[in-house]
C-alpha positions, 0 to 999 in steps of 0.5 A: 500499500505504501509503495502504491501511495508513493507512486501516486505521490510522484505523479503529484510532485512536480519533479521536474518543473555510436560509442565513444571513449573520448576523454578531452578531445579537441578534435571531436565535433560534438553532438547534435541534440534535442533536449526537452524538459522543465526547470529541474532539467533545463540547467543541465541542458544549458550548462552542457553546451558551455562545458562541451565547448570548454572541453573542445566539443566545438560543434555541440549543437542543442535545440532546447525546448523548456516549460515549467513543472508538469508542462515540461513532461514528455506527455504534456509536450505531446498532448499540447499539439497546438502549442509552439513548443510541440511544433518546435520539437517536431521541427527539430526532428523533421530536420533530421540529424538528431543524435541524442534526444533527452527528456526529464522523467516526469510521467503519470503513475498509471502509464510510465511510457506515455509521451516518451513512446510517442516522441521516440516513435516520431523522432525515429522517422527522420533520425533512425540512429538517435540515442535517447536518455532520461534525466532523473531529478531528485524528489522535491522539497528537500527540507522534507526529505527525511519525513517524506521518506519515512512516511512512505516506508523508507528509512532515508532519502537515499533508499527512497531515491534508489527505489524511485530510480531503479524501480519506478523509472527503470523497471516501469519506464525504461524497460518497456521502452527498450522492449518497444524500441529494441534497436534504439539505445535508451539510458538514464542519468540520475542527476538527483543523486548530486543534490542528495550527496552534496547535502550529505557532504554539507551536513558532514562538513565535507564541502570545501566551499561555503555553501548554504542550504538555501539562498542565492544560486551561486552559494547555495544548494537550493534556491527555493523550498521546491529544491531548484538547483544551486550552481554547485548542484548544476555543475555536478549534474552537468559533469554527470551528463558529460560522462553519461553522454560523451563518456568523458573521463572525469578523472582527467577532465580539466573543466573548472567548475568554479568550486573548490570541492571536487565535483568531478570526483563526486560526479564520477562516483555517482555515475560509476555506481549507477546500474551499468545496465542503464548507462549508455 
């Protein structure tokens, strides 16, 4: 019963308002991407363009389509067929050449593939070799994480989020999509772990920067009660995207995050602990 209640809760929470082993490669042209989502997805999509250019992927080319909250879910973009956003996504697909299609993980609890399935099916018509990834944000309202986890039968936010990633997203979302599109690589990037681990590091005095729980983006973990990302979380999550998409070696990567805390090591650790079946 608790698990069912948890799945229902997730529908109400606006969570989300060719292989390479590159390393830094100044001769790599970068990828053409279509990235759609909300405010828990947007910062990584925008920052990736900056980081990719810094790392020599000079022709990284991303089309961004964002809307707030549930409006940024794949199914919302699909259903709102008369909107500019819907037409922008279709136009990007129709132009062809999309190598990576990224979405946020928000969905209805009764159908975890709707929206994702429709957009993938549409995109493959002109982009048959594209790869698909889903970025998984944290549970929102971080000041309530402990109470929320315990209320739904979990002993910590870590176990709560682990269940969300590996049971809700992977088993009821990604696995059916992979069965539907067996020739299309579909993988996940669990950016929510960046927020969870950075908060844990702050509480244990392990951050090497002066970072508040909430406040200005440049000096805080979160910018509001909802849990929108401060820059230290954005930088970590973007490095996770860099490793997940470009397979960048974060151990040798020289991009400057602007923080003293070793965000490369944290992002690398998170991605190394991510279930390898759901990496690219």
